[in-house]
C-alpha positions in Angstrom: -0.1 0.5 -0.1 2.9 3.1 0.9 4.5 1.9 -2.6 1.2 2.8 -4.2 0.7 5.5 -2.8 4.6 6.8 -3.3 4.0 5.9 -6.7 0.9 8.0 -7.1 2.4 10.3 -5.2 5.7 10.6 -7.7 3.3 10.8 -10.5 1.5 13.8 -9.5 4.6 15.3 -8.6 5.9 14.7 -12.0 2.7 16.1 -13.6 2.8 19.3 -11.5 6.4 19.7 -12.4 6.0 19.3 -16.1 3.2 21.7 -15.8 4.9 24.8 -14.2 8.0 24.0 -17.1 5.5 24.6 -19.6 4.6 28.1 -18.0 6.2 31.3 -19.6 7.9 32.5 -16.4 10.9 35.3 -16.7 13.3 37.5 -14.4 11.8 40.4 -14.1 13.4 42.4 -11.6 16.3 40.8 -8.8 16.8 42.6 -5.8 19.3 42.1 -3.3 19.3 42.7 -0.2 22.2 41.4 1.5 23.2 41.3 4.9 24.9 37.9 7.4 22.6 35.7 8.1 20.3 32.6 6.3 16.6 33.4 4.3 13.7 31.6 5.0 10.3 32.9 4.2 8.5 35.9 2.7 4.9 36.9 3.2 3.2 39.6 1.2 0.9 42.1 2.2 -1.2 43.0 -1.1 -3.0 45.7 0.5 -0.1 47.6 1.9 2.1 46.5 -1.3 4.7 45.3 1.5 7.2 41.8 0.9 8.3 40.9 4.5 11.3 39.0 4.3 12.8 36.4 7.5 16.4 37.2 8.0 18.1 35.2 10.7 17.1 38.1 12.9 14.6 40.3 11.8 12.0 40.9 9.4 13.2 42.9 6.2 10.4 44.7 4.8 10.6 45.9 1.0 8.3 48.1 -1.5 6.5 45.7 -4.3 6.8 48.9 -6.0 10.6 49.5 -5.9 11.8 46.5 -4.4 13.7 49.0 -1.9 14.2 47.6 1.6 11.7 50.6 3.8 12.2 49.1 7.5 12.5 46.0 9.1 11.2 44.3 12.6 13.9 43.6 15.1 16.2 42.4 17.0 14.4 38.9 16.9 15.6 35.4 17.6 15.6 32.7 15.2 12.7 34.2 12.6 11.0 31.7 10.1 8.0 33.4 9.3 5.5 36.0 9.2 1.9 36.2 9.6 0.0 39.6 9.3 -2.5 40.5 11.1 -4.2 43.8 9.8 -7.1 43.8 11.5 -5.0 44.2 14.5 -2.5 46.3 12.4 0.2 44.1 13.5 2.1 41.1 11.8 3.7 38.4 14.1 7.5 36.8 13.1 7.5 33.3 14.0 
């Protein structure tokens, strides 16, 4: 039974990857943030037009329009993901 599930997952992955590779994706702009430490997840705030990127002990905030760094949330301990809570006017780094 495990083998059957494994084969189904493998076949599905192949089909999805083939579909994604068939799309016409291309690089529009490359943004270099720099700094030391590892990078992890990012969260887009569509309404505020901001991108939150976890970066080691802080969250870098970039403008969606210009890709410029417009702020950061620090200091944090080993941040990985960012949760935005618009109704409270807050975001939470985890």
